[in-house]
C-alpha positions in Angstrom: 16.2 10.5 -12.2 15.2 7.6 -9.9 13.1 8.4 -6.9 13.9 6.9 -3.4 11.4 4.1 -2.4 9.0 5.5 0.1 9.6 4.3 3.5 6.7 3.6 5.9 6.3 5.3 9.3 4.0 4.1 12.2 1.0 6.5 12.3 1.0 6.4 16.2 4.7 6.7 17.4 6.1 8.1 14.0 9.0 5.6 13.9 10.3 4.6 10.6 10.0 1.1 9.4 13.7 0.4 9.9 13.4 1.4 13.6 11.0 -1.4 14.4 10.7 -5.2 13.7 7.4 -5.0 11.8 4.8 -2.5 10.5 1.2 -3.5 9.8 -0.5 -1.7 6.9 -4.1 -0.4 6.9 -5.8 1.8 4.5 -3.5 4.8 4.6 -2.3 4.1 8.1 0.3 1.9 9.7 1.1 0.6 13.1 4.3 -0.9 14.3 4.7 -4.0 16.4 5.8 -1.8 19.5 2.5 0.1 19.4 0.4 -3.0 19.0 2.2 -4.5 22.1 1.6 -1.3 24.0 -2.2 -1.5 23.0 -2.4 -5.0 24.1 -0.8 -4.1 27.6 -3.2 -1.2 27.9 -6.3 -3.4 27.0 -5.2 -6.2 29.3 -4.6 -3.9 32.3 -7.2 -3.3 34.9 -7.6 0.5 34.6 -10.4 3.0 34.7 -12.3 3.6 31.6 -10.4 5.9 29.2 -11.3 9.6 29.1 -12.5 11.1 25.9 -9.1 13.0 25.6 -6.4 10.9 23.9 -3.0 10.6 25.5 -1.1 12.6 23.0 1.9 14.9 23.7 1.0 18.0 25.4 2.3 20.9 23.3 3.2 23.0 26.2 5.6 20.3 27.6 7.5 20.0 24.2 10.5 22.2 23.4 10.6 23.9 20.1 13.1 21.4 18.9 10.8 18.5 19.9 7.9 20.1 17.9 10.2 20.7 14.9 11.5 17.1 15.0 7.9 15.8 14.7 6.9 18.0 11.7 8.7 15.9 9.0 7.6 12.7 10.4 3.9 13.9 10.4 4.5 15.0 6.9 5.5 11.5 5.9 2.4 10.1 7.5 0.3 12.7 5.6 1.9 11.5 2.4 1.2 7.9 3.3 -2.5 8.8 3.7 -2.6 10.9 0.6 -1.1 8.0 -1.4 -3.7 5.5 0.0 -6.5 7.9 -0.9 -5.2 8.2 -4.4 -5.3 4.4 -4.8 -8.8 4.2 -3.5 -10.1 6.9 -5.7 -8.3 5.2 -8.6 -10.1 2.0 -7.7 -13.5 3.8 -7.6 -12.9 5.2 -11.0 -11.8 1.8 -12.4 -15.2 0.7 -11.3 -16.7 3.6 -13.2 -18.0 5.4 -10.0 -18.7 8.9 -11.3 -16.9 11.9 -10.0 -20.0 13.3 -8.4 -20.3 10.3 -6.1 -16.6 10.4 -5.3 -16.8 14.1 -4.5 -19.9 13.5 -2.3 -18.1 10.8 -0.3 -15.1 13.2 0.3 -17.4 16.1 1.1 -16.3 18.1 -1.9 -17.8 18.9 -5.3 -17.5 16.7 -8.3 -15.2 19.3 -9.9 -12.9 19.6 -6.9 -12.6 15.7 -6.8 -11.8 15.6 -10.5 -9.2 18.4 -10.2 -7.6 16.7 -7.1 -7.4 13.1 -8.3 -7.9 12.9 -12.1 -4.1 13.4 -12.8 -3.3 10.1 -10.8 -5.7 7.9 -12.9 
């Protein structure tokens, strides 16, 4: 049974790759051309310094349907990050980095790291 190719989703606006012109990949996160353009406009604007609070959707202003609509998109982003983490742990193991160091880097025990990632290697 063939699996569908994994589509990418912007980690910021949650748009799928087919909804934007380009997606730029980072280690487990992705940003679309529209979010990059918005960031450029924000950085170029004369505005007061940003607050410590990010400008995220306020839960109280969203309907239940809007919250539910975001859940599968966020799950896809989680899967993107998990996939990247698997690749990076695999690279560490390819370099013979011991499970104890991998676990310490991920704030978990050596055994927990082995149980979580050894099946992918």
